[in-house]
Every structure is written in C-alpha cells, then in structure tokens.
N, C-alpha and C positions, 0 to 999 in steps of 0.2 A: 692464838694463845690468850687467855684472859688472866688477869692478876687481881688480887684483892686490892680494894681501895687503900691508898696511902693514908695512914692515920694522922700524918702531919698536915694534910691538905686542909685549907680553910674554906668552909662553906660561906659563899657570899650571899648577902641579903638581897633578894630580888625586888624588894620594895624600893631600892635605889638602883641607879644605872650601874650595871656590872663593869662597863668600860671606864668608869671613873675610878675604879679600884686598882687597875693595873695599867701599865703602859702598852700601847699598841702602835704600830707603824702604818701611816697612810700617806698617800700623795698629798701635796698641797698645790691647789690650782687657783687661778682667778677666773671666775665666771663673769662674762660681760653680757650686758643686756641694754636694750634701748629704753630710755625713760619715756614716760607718757608725754612730757613736755618737749621731747626731741633730742635731749642730751643723752649721755651714755653713763652707765654704771659699771664698776668692776668690784667684785666682792670675793674674798677668799673663801674657799670651801675645801674641807679635807675628807668629808664623806662623799667621795667622787671616784669613779672608776669606769673602765671600759665595760660594756655590757655584752658579754659573749665574745666571739672571735671575729665577728664582722665589724663593720664600722658604725657602732652605736656607743654612746657615752651617756652616763647618768650621774646625777648628784642629788643629795638629799637637801630639801629646803622646806619652808613653811609658808603658807599664804600670808603670814604676818610680815614677811620680808618683801621688799621691792623686787628683788631678783626673781622671786617666784611669780609675782604679778606681772612683771615685765615680760618674762618668758612666755607666760600664758597668753598675754595680749598680742605680743609681736610674733609668736610662734617660732622663735629663734633665739639662740644664744651662742656666745663664743667661749672658748676655753684656752687660757694661756698657762703653760707650765713654767713657772719662774725658776731661776737659778738660785743657788744658795746665797750668792752676792746680792740678791734682790729680796731677801727676807724682810728687811725693814720696809721697803716699798710695798710688799705684799701685806704686811701688818697694817700699814697706814690706810690701805684700801678698806679696812674694816672700821674706819672712823665713823662716828655718829653723823647722822644727817641733821641739817638745820631744821628745827621745828618738828622733830619726830620722824617716824618712818616714811611718811609721805613727802617730806621736804627734800631739798637738794642735798647732794653730797659734794661740797666744794673741793675736797681733797682729790677727787678724780680728775679735775681740771689741771692739777699739778703733776699728774703722772704722765710719763712719756708713753704714748700709744702709737699704734699703726692701724690703718683701716683694714677691716675685713674685706675679702675679695668677693664673696658671694652673698652673705647675709648682711643686713644693716647692723653693723657693730664695730667695735674696736678691740684690739688686743694689746697686751703689754709689750712694749718694745724691749728687745734684747732677751726675751724669754727663749726657751730652746725648742718648744713645740707649740704649735698654734692650730686649734681646731675650730671649725665653723659648723654649727649644727642647726637643723630645723627640728622643731619640737615634734616628737613622735607620740608621747603620751605622758600623763601624770598619774601616778599610782599611789593611793593612800592606804591607810590601814596599818601603819607601823607604830601606832601609839600616839595619842594626842592628835595634833594637826600636821604631823610630819608626813611628807610625801616624797616619792622618788620622781625626779624630773628626768625623763629619758629623751634623748635626741638622736637623730640620725646624722652622721658626719657627712657634710656635702662638700667640704673643702678642708685641706690640711697642708700645713707648711712646717718645715723644721729647719733649724740652723744647721749649716753644714757640719759643725763640730759635734753634733748630736746624732748623726745618722750612722747606723751600723752598716759597715761595708763588708767586712769579712769576719768570720767567727774568731779567728786568732787575734783580731785587732781590738777586741772588746775591753780587755784590761786597760790598755792605754787610753781608749776612748773615755772610759769612766774616770780615770785619773785626771785626764785633761779637762773634762767637762762634767763635774760631779752633779748629781741629782739632789733636789731638795726634798727631804722627807719631813712630815709632821709627826712628831712623837706625842700622841694624845694621851693625857691631857697636858697641853700648854708648853711643849718643848719642840725643838726642831733639830735636825742634823743634816750635814752634807753627806752624801753617799758616794764614796769614791773607791773604797777598798772592798772589792767583791770577789766571789769565787764561783766557778762553774758548779751548778747544782748536780748532784750525783744521781741522775735518772737511771733506772734499771735498763739493761740492754733490751732493745726492741720497744721501748716505751713510745706510745703515741697518745696525743692529747685526745 
C-alpha cells in the first residue's frame, strides 16, 4: 500500500549533512592502534559496526587521523565497548595530541588498559566486549576523504556479566549491565530498558 506524502514533512537540505538535523543512535567504541613510535592510542568512534553476520568489524575514519594511519601501517586494531560508567573516560580519549595530529596523546597513558592477546595493541580495562582485528581492507568514496576501515576479528573476549546465556535471561542481563549508546550529535544514553522485537512468525535473517 502506498500513501501520499505527508504535507507536514520537512525537506532537508542535502548541501549540509542530513544526520546533523536529527538524532540517531549508534554504538560508542574505543578503537585502539599501535603508534609509529611504539606506544598505543585509543580513540572513540561512533560510526562503527559489525560487517555482516560473520566476524568482521568496521569503523569510519579519515587519513587525517592517527587511528587510520596506525591501522594501515600496523594492519591491525582493537575495539573496546565501554560501559555507561566509562563515558567520561571514553570522552577523554578524544583529547588533542601534543603538537598536532602527529604528536603524542598523553591522556592515553592515564587510561587503564589491558593487553591484547593476538594483535599488538591494548584495550580499555573494565569494558564489556573486547575485539582484536587484523586489517581486511580500507574503502573510500563516501565523500571527502572518509573511508571505511574493515577488519577481521581474530580474537574476542567479553565480561561474564555481558554474555547472553538464555533468551529468558536477557531483560535481567541488560538491567544489570547496561549498554552505552551514542545519540548523535553530541549526546549519550545508557540502554537498560529493552523489549523483545516483534518479528513475524517464521522470520529468518
């Protein structure tokens, strides 16, 4: 069934980013990379998601950022999913580098981290999900110098309080261990009050 356009809808000007005009919900993660000088970087990313249903993960970045250059050079990156209680820590990871984008980021030395198991990197301590990825490809063409950095997950760990055990346990799990959502632009929310999605009978992905 089709309907006539709603006369109250507002046409958005495509000369400006559409997603700056409305709120949308994204995950908020910290992407870790090894620096050229041997240290490590952690940087928050919200344009980040699983790629397909197998073990691939991607995030949007730009060659102007050290995260992109580090991932390309080292062919690896880590992903930490922070908790709502770590939102300030996650924000601090976006602090400016000394002397510009090529300089060090002292704030990272103050963050509590744990070592990765397989790739050369670190992850945020007390996050709830930890991924280690080897670089699969970088894909451009999304406007300007924006690229999708895609990796294959080669190791993964999760905190016990975040692991799904039985379907009937999911309400309690999310109440006890809320997720951190980034509400773009510029807001965040803990996610603990959820409801089963009403899939039609026989639905298969």
